[in-house]
C-alpha positions in Angstrom: 17.9 -16.4 -20.0 19.8 -19.9 -19.2 23.4 -19.6 -18.4 24.8 -21.5 -21.3 23.2 -18.9 -23.9 24.7 -16.1 -21.5 28.3 -17.7 -21.4 27.6 -18.0 -25.2 26.8 -14.4 -26.1 29.8 -13.3 -23.9 32.2 -15.4 -26.1 30.9 -13.8 -28.7 31.1 -9.9 -27.2 35.0 -11.5 -26.1 36.3 -13.0 -29.8 34.2 -9.8 -31.8 35.9 -7.3 -29.5 39.6 -9.2 -29.7 39.0 -9.7 -33.6 37.9 -5.7 -34.1 41.6 -4.9 -32.0 43.4 -6.9 -34.3 42.1 -5.6 -37.1 42.8 -2.1 -36.0 46.1 -2.8 -34.6 47.0 -3.6 -38.8 47.4 0.1 -39.0 49.4 1.3 -36.1 50.1 5.0 -37.2 48.3 5.4 -40.5 44.6 5.8 -41.2 42.2 3.0 -41.0 40.9 2.3 -44.7 37.1 3.2 -45.1 36.2 -0.7 -45.7 38.2 -2.0 -42.9 36.4 1.2 -40.5 33.0 -0.6 -41.8 33.9 -4.0 -41.0 34.7 -2.8 -37.1 31.7 -0.7 -36.7 29.6 -3.8 -38.0 31.6 -5.9 -35.6 30.8 -3.3 -32.6 27.0 -3.3 -33.7 27.2 -6.9 -33.3 28.1 -6.6 -30.1 25.9 -4.0 -28.9 22.9 -5.9 -30.1 24.4 -9.2 -27.6 24.9 -6.7 -24.9 21.4 -5.3 -25.2 19.5 -8.1 -25.6 21.2 -10.6 -23.6 22.7 -9.2 -20.8 20.3 -6.2 -20.3 17.8 -9.0 -21.0 15.7 -7.0 -23.1 15.0 -9.8 -25.4 11.6 -10.2 -26.2 10.7 -7.4 -23.5 10.4 -3.9 -23.9 11.3 -3.8 -27.6 11.4 0.1 -27.7 13.6 0.5 -25.2 15.9 -2.2 -26.7 15.5 -0.1 -29.9 16.5 2.9 -28.3 19.6 1.5 -26.9 20.8 0.5 -30.0 20.0 3.5 -31.9 22.3 5.9 -30.0 25.7 3.7 -30.8 24.3 2.8 -34.3 24.0 6.6 -34.9 27.3 7.3 -33.6 29.0 4.7 -36.0 27.4 6.3 -39.0 28.5 9.6 -38.2 32.1 8.1 -37.6 32.0 6.4 -41.0 30.2 9.4 -42.7 33.4 11.7 -41.4 35.5 9.0 -43.3 33.9 8.5 -46.1 34.0 13.2 -46.4 37.2 13.1 -45.4 38.2 10.8 -48.6 36.2 12.6 -51.0 37.8 16.0 -49.8 
């Protein structure tokens, strides 16, 4: 992978992390609403995809390993969102 694409991916990862932190900081001592948590989790999954494909250099190579590395964080993100949904309705 060329350095300019890797630099662009690093910029996206940092931007998504900063935006996610700023969004979460709006609710300092309160529970984050479910929709906001969903937005933060989507940004987290986008960061995971960039890290696995670009920084671990699995884009186009070993797609099963890349898929497996992305499934774990997605699974735990879905669990945390499910916990919020269940807590809201119970």
